[in-house]
N, C-alpha and C positions, 0 to 999 in steps of 0.2 A: 504494500500500500504506500501512499504518498508519505504517511507518517514514518514508516519504517525506513524509507530511503533517506529522509531528512536527518534522522537521528544517527544512522550508521555512517553518514558522511560528515558528521560533526568534527571529528578529529582523527588523525592518524597516529601521532606520537602520544603514547600513554605511559605513565609511570606506575609503579606498583601500588602506591597509595590510592591512586585514582581508580584502579581496576579491582581493588579489594571489594568483594561482595559486601552488601550492606549488613548481612547477617553476622559477618565476622568483624565488623568495625568496633564492636564493644571492647575487644581485646587490645585496641590500639592505645598508644600513650595519649596524654591530654593534647599535646602539641599536634600530633598527627591526626587526631580526631577532629580538631578545629579546622585544620587544613582540608581534610577530606570532606567535612560538612560544607565548607565554603565552596569547594570545587563542585560538589553535588548541586548546591543551590544555584551556582552560576551557570552550569551547563544545562540544568533543567529549565531555568528561566530563559536562556537563549533559545533552546529548542522550542518551547511553548510560544515564545514571542514570534518566531518565524512561522510556526505552524498555524497559530491562531490570530495572526495579524489582522485578517479581514473580519474576524469576529469580535474585535474590540478588546483584545487581551489587555488587562490592566494590572497585572501582577499575580503573585501566588503566595500562599501561606502553607508551611510544612509543619504538621503536628506529629510528633513521635509518641506513640503509646506502647505499652508492653506487648500488645497483641499485633499491631500493624502500624504502618506509617501512612498518615492521611495527608493528601496534597489537595488543597482547595484552590481552584483556578478562578480568579476574578475576571469577569468579562462583561462588556455592555450587552452582548447578545448571548446569554447563557444557553438558550435553546439550541443555537447553532453549534455550540461546543458539545452539547450532549448528543446531537445527531438524531436521526430517525430511530426511535425505540432504543435510544442509548447506545447505538452502534459505534459512534465515533469516540465516545468517552471510553468504551471498552477497548478499542484499538489503541488509544493513547496509553491506557493502563498496561496493556500487554507490552508495548514498546518500552515503557519506562521500567517495567519489571525485568525484561530481558537485558536491557542495557546496563542497569545498575546492580544486577544479581540479587534481586529480592526473591524470597521463596514464594511458592504458590499461595496467593491470598495475603501476602505480606505488605502489599501496597494497594491503596485505593484512591482514585481520583474523584473529586467532586467539582461541580460548577456552581459558582455563586454570582448572581447578577449585581453589578455595581449600581448602587441606589441612585447616585447623582454623578453622571459622567462628566458634567461641566466642571466638577471640582477635582477630577482625576487628570494629573499632568500626563500620564502615560496614554490615556485615551485621546486627549487633545493633540498630543504629539503625533500619534498614528493618524488622526483625522487630518492634520495639517500635511503630513507626508503624502497621503492619498490625493489631496487636493493639488499638490504640486506635481505629482506624477501624472495626473490627468491633464496638466497643461494650464491650470488656473494661474493668473498673475500673482506674484509673491505678495504684493501689497493688499490685493483684494482677499487672498486666502487668509492672511494674518489678521486683517480687520474682522473677517467673519468669525474666526476663532475667538478673538478678544471680546466681541459682542456677545457670543454665546456664553463665555465664561463669566462675564460680568452680570449677565442676566440670570445666572445660576447662583447669585448672591455671594460671589467671591469678593474678598477684600481688595485684591489687586492681581494683576497678571503682567507677565513680561515675556516676550518672544524675541529670540535672536536667530536670524537666518544668515549664515555665512557661506561664502563660496562664489562661484562664477554665476551670479544672479543674472547679469545682463552683460554681454560682451566677454572679452578674454580676461579682463582685469577682475581679480577676486576682491570682494568687499563684504562687509557685514552690515546688516540692517537690524535695528532694534526697534521694537514696538512695545509700548507699555501703557497701562491704564490703572488708575486706583493707587493703592498704598502697598509698598513692598519693603520688607526688611531684608537686608543683605548681609549683615554682620551680627556677631554675638551668638547667643544661644537660641534666640527666637527662631531662626530658619530651620533648625533641626525638628521643631515641633509644628510650626505653623506654615511652612513653605513646602509644597509638593513640587518636585522638579523631575525633569526627564530629558534625556538627550537621544536623538535619533539621526540617522544618516539617510539621505535620499540620493539614489544613483540616477542622475539625470544624464542626458546625452552629452552635455558640455562638461560634465565632471560631477564631483560629489558635493552635495550641499549638506551643511551641518545645521541641525535644528535643536534649539534649547527652549524648553517651556518651563516657566516657573509660575505657580499659582499660590497666592497668599490666602490662607483659609481664615474664616471667622472663628471666634470663640463660641463653642456650643456646649452647654452643660450636659446635654444628653450624649454627646460624643458621636452623633450621626453625621454632621456636616463640618466638623472641625474638632480641635483639641478641647478637652474638658477643662484644662487649666488656663488661667488668665495670663496675659503677657506681663512681664515684670514691671513695665513702666505704667501699668494701670493703677491709679490711686483711687481707693474707695473711701469716701469721708462718711463716717458713721455719725448720725445725729446724736447729740448728748441726751441722756435720759433725764426726765423731769423728776426731781426729788420730792 
């Protein structure tokens, strides 16, 4: 199948840590285990990003339980990830199981729909990439993404497109709207960022999308904690 071809051509050179079956990784040292987990997450993320790009792939979450490993795929079109009668998700499960040496029934894939794709930098970067591949002008494509993100109640957004945009001379174009924090500890929690590459006829374009999220006590649309520069004045109590 298409999924099998993609994952088998992922890499040629492999080291022993990378090819260790997942069932035997419990015996590795702490250092080797962290490296093996990082390589596993990186390769799995890259494979699913290429395979599910058209389905709005927006990241994944790996949960390790004593019985099995659960991989939750986040996508804007979760029904397309599942496929007809769950056929596609079973194919992906089989490919991941064979590639990483999981035992039978040791890994299971789930698809979760992204509640608000306007606040997902990965989804918007893929959307911008497809617009540019289809031949839409850069300025028009970027302003369309910015409008959609700001209508989704984001606090701010910034897009950077770099490369041979027009002519032979490479340059970078920056589009921004709203409020954006770029330094300190705030971007780790409040800024969703993503980088993608577009292979155009004239060369490669680099895309960078940054979305500043609002504070949300429920945790659905943004972080639950407040920014450190927010000062709340409490009214004095009447004695």
